[in-house]
N, C-alpha and C positions, 0 to 999 in steps of 0.2 A: 192733740197736736194736729193742726190742719195739714192736709195731704200735700199742699203745694204753697207753703208760706215762703215768700221771697222778700228779702230785705229791701227797703225803699232806698237804701244807700247805693244799691248796685246800678251801674250804667247798663241799661237794658237795651239790647239789640235783638228783638224777637224776629226770627226769620220765618218766612212763609213755609207751610208744609212742603216737604220735598216729594215731588211726584215723578221724578225722573225714572224712566224705565218701569213705570207702574208701581214703584215702591213709595209708600207714604210715611213720612215721619211727622209726628205732632210735637216735636221737641221745640223748646225755646232755647236759643243760644244767647248767652249773656257774657259779660266781661267784668272782671275785678282786677285789682292790683295786688301783687305780692309786696312784702315789706321792702324789697329793693326796687320797687316800681316796675317790675316785670308784669306785663299785661297777660292775664290768664283767661282763656276762653273756657266756658263751662256750659253745660246744657242740662235741662231737666225734662223728663217725660214720664208717663205712666201714672199709676194711682196706687194708693195704699201707704204703708209705713215707709219712711224715707230710708234709702240706702245710698251711701256715697261710694262710688267706684274709684279707687286709686288704680288707674289702668296701667297696662304695660306701655312701654315707651313709644311704640309705633301706633299712633292713633290720629284720626282726623274727624272731628265731631260730625261734619256734614258727609264726608266721603264714606264713613262707616255705615251710614244708613242705606247706601246703595250696594253694600258689600255682600257677595255670596259667601263670605267667610264670617262676618260679624253681625249681619242683619238679624238672624234668628236670636242671637244673644240679647240684642236691644229689645226686640219685639217681645220675647217670652218673659224676660225679667221685668219689663214694664207692665206686664199683666198681673204681677203679684206685689209690686212695690213702686214707690215714687223714686225714680232712678236719677241721681245726680252724677254726672261724669265730667271729666275735664281733660283738655290736652295739657300735658306737662310743659313746663318751661322749655322753649326751644323746639316745640313740636306742634304739628297741626295748625290750628288757628290762633295759638298763643304766640307770644313774641319769640322770634328765632335769634335775635341779637342778644345772646346770653353767654356768660363766661363761667358762671357758678352752677354746676350740676350736682353739688354735694348733697348728702342725705339731709343735712340741716337746712339747706336752701329749699329743698323739696318739701320738708316737713313744715317750714314756715308758709310755703304756698298752700298746703292743705289747711293750715290754720286760718289763713286769709279766706280761702274758699268756704270753709265752714261758716265763718261769720257772714259772708255774703249771702249764703242760702237762708239764714235766719233760723235754721233748725237747731234746737237745743239738745236733742237726743236722737240718735240715728244708728243704724247698722253700718258697718264698714266692710267693704269688699276689696281686698288687696289682690291685684292680678299680676302675676309674674314679677317683673321688675318693680312694680308698685307695692309688692308685699312688704318690703322692709319699712317703707314709709307708713303703711297702715299699721304695722306692728308697733313702730315707734310712737305713733299717735295714740294707739290704744293703751300703751303702757304709760304715757305721759298725761292722758286725759281720760281716765277711767269714768269720770262723771258724765262724759258725753256719749260714749260708745255703748249701745245696748247689747250688741253681739258682733263678733268678728268672724269674717269668712276669708280664707286664704285659698287662692287657686294658683297652681303652677309656681309655688313659692321658690324664690332663689335662696341661695345659702345665706344664713344669718351672719356668717363670718366672712372676712376678706378672702378673696380668691387669689391664690398664688400659682404661678406657672414655672415649671422647670423642664429642661430637656426637650423632648419631642412636643410636649404640651405647649411649651413656650413658642416653639416654631409654628405650631398650628395657630395659636392665638395671634402671633405677629402676621401670619398670612391672612387671617380674617380681617385684621385692621387694615392691611394693605388693600384688600379687595374692596373694603368700604371706601377708602380714599380714592381709588382708581375708578370703581364702577358704580358707585351709589347714584350719581347724578346723570349718568349717561342714558341715552335712548335704549341702547342694547342692554337687556336685563341679564346678560350672561352671568355676571358676578353676583347680582342680587338673587338669582335663582338658587344659588348655593344656600343662602340663608332661608329662602322660602321652603326648600326641601327639608331643612332642619325643623322648621316650625310646624309645617303641615305636610308631612311626607305622604299621607293618603289622600290628599286633595285632588280634585279634578284639574284638568288643564285650565279651565276657566277660572277656578279659584286661585290657582297658582299665578296666573297672569295678573289677577286683581291684586294679590299680595305683592307681586313684583312692583306694581305701580304704586301701592301704598308706601313702600319703603322710600321710593324716590320723592313722592310728594309730601311725606310727613315731616321731613327735616333735611338739613344739609349734610354733606359728608363730614364736615368738621364737627357738627353737633352729634352726629351718630357715633363718631370715634370718642369724643369727649365724654359722652354719656356712658358708653361701654366701659371706659376706664373708671369713671366715677362709681358705676354700679359694682365693679369688681372690688372696690375699696370699702364698700359698705360694711359696717359692723354694728349689729343690734343684738349680739349674743347675750350681753349682760343685761339688756333691757327687757327682753321678752318674758323672763320668768315673773315679771311684775304685772303682766297682763291678767286682769281679773274678769274680763268679759267672757261669756260663753263663746267658745271658739270651734269652728268647723273648718277642717283642712281637707281640700280635695286635690287630687293629683293623679295625672295619667301615669301609669306604671312604666310605659315605654317612652316617656318624654325625653327627647334628646337635647332640647334647648335648656331644660331645667331638670336635672336628674331626680328621680324619685327619692333618693337619699336626702335631698334638701328637706322634703316634707317630713321625713322621719326625724331629722334633727330638730326641726321646729316643734313637732308634736311632742317630743320628749321634754322640751323646755317650758312650754306653755301649760300651766296647771289645768288639768281636766279637759285638755283639747281632744277632739275626736278626729281621727284620720280616716278618710274614705279613699280607697283605691279605685281608680277608674280604668277600665279596660280599653286603653287607647295608646297609640304612639304619637298622636298629634298634640302639640303644645297648645294649640287653639282647637277646641272641640268643634266638630262640624255638625250641622243640623241633622244629618241623616244617620249618625252613628249612635248606638245604644248608650254610649258613655255620656252623651249630651242629655238624654232623657233622665239618666241617673243623676247627673249634676243638678238639673232643674228640680227634680223631685226632692233631693236632699236639701237644696236651698229653700224651696217652698216650705218644707216641714220645719227647717231650722228657724225660719222667720215667723213661724206660727205665733209664738207669744207676742211678738211685736204687732202682728196683724190683729190679734185679739184686742190689744190695748188701743190700737188705732181705730178699731170699730166701736170703742166705748163700752165694751161688754164687761170689762173687769172693774166696774166702778165700785164694787163692794170689797175689793181687795187690791192692795198694791202688788201682790205676788202674781206673776203670770202663770198661765197653765204650763204644767210640766210636759216634757215630751211623752211620758207614759200616759198622762191624762188625755193628751191629744190622740195618742194611739187608740185608746179605748173609745173615745168619742167618734173617731173615724169608723171603727167597726160598728158602733151603734148606728151611724149614718147609713151603713150598708143594710140595716134592718136586722142585725144579729141580736139575739137575746143574750143576757148576761152569761149564761152557761156556754153558748157558742163563742162569745168573745173570749172567755177564759181559755177555751180549747185553742182558739186561733193564736192567742198571744202567749200561751204557756203559763197562765196565771191561775190562781184559785178564784172561784166565784166570789168569795169574800173580798179578795183584793180588787177585783173588777168593781164591786159595789163601792168600795172605799174610794177608788179613783173617780168614779162617777159622782159620788157625794162631794168630794173635794172640788171637782170641776164645777158642779152646780153652784157651790158657795162662791167660787171665784167669779162666775158669770152673773151672779145675782139672780138666779132663777130658782124657783121652789115649787113644791106641790106636785100635783098629778101631771102638770104640763111641763115640768122641769126637763125631762128627757127630750120631749119634742122641741122645746125652745133651744136647748143646747145643740141638738142635731141640726135645727134650722140655721143656727149660727155657723156651724161647720160648713154646711152647704153654701151659705151665702158668701163666706170668705174663701171658697174654693179650696178648703183644706181636706175635703173628704178623699 
């Protein structure tokens, strides 16, 4: 699969690299149409196997590249994958004149976007409010999704409010209606502190601005209501793609219990706890390094296939085979690898043999060739 295959049917509006404030983005911004003719803005950057990001509702394709909150996410993920992301209907550079924010409408948008990219197989990353759309797509299109990553997942079931919780939610909606579009960020700062409580003042000011410029107060309220009505609980047990779920244990915007619910329902899903209270992980916290490491390793089989190294086998390298090859790349002998990973030497030899077969390397140079591939793909 080519790293950046783009459908010729797409209306292309490639923007010049963004060098504002010394920050450079090499993304191309393009547009396609949803089934109800809503114009959707999407962008592509990076290199490697494709991953489509179903992002949270607050986004702006160009503004995010200048962001002290999001810039590291775009930069670092683009170093390990070809990243496709888009502004949801009603947000960012997509059409704001929208009335339907339902899960079905957003799912149809994702289907249209996939066709616009030209990618036949890809990984899918569902972020926060975008996680139900990603889960629904993975359940309905198993032939397209190589693997599924969920971060900051919201509840797979409809959210209901009673008593004091209802009073709090009605207060939030009122603050959006009154303060979302004003110059004074007083009311928006309440939401900012929920999303990134450990952010610096500069980061909080940027997020305050993102809220105002990403959408209108009307769209923000309508989207909030639609997200609270989402129900994918019956669909997610049908997901067959390998699934990685990452979630900050102290997340106040999306409680950690959401991730536990989802992990219980998706067969063989792996849940990783991240030590943070931020809904959006910041560049200088250890949780971000853990997130990136987990995603890089999880995408490993896609990266092997993208490199053309698995030509002798349709089966990708397993996680354990990658673990063994990483230790070999450190220069460890089989006995040391066994001690490092808690395996027997014979098991290490078996994993290496299986990996060599999948990579199509043999003979005395097999180990060196496999290690070279690990280093070349940045998987060591």
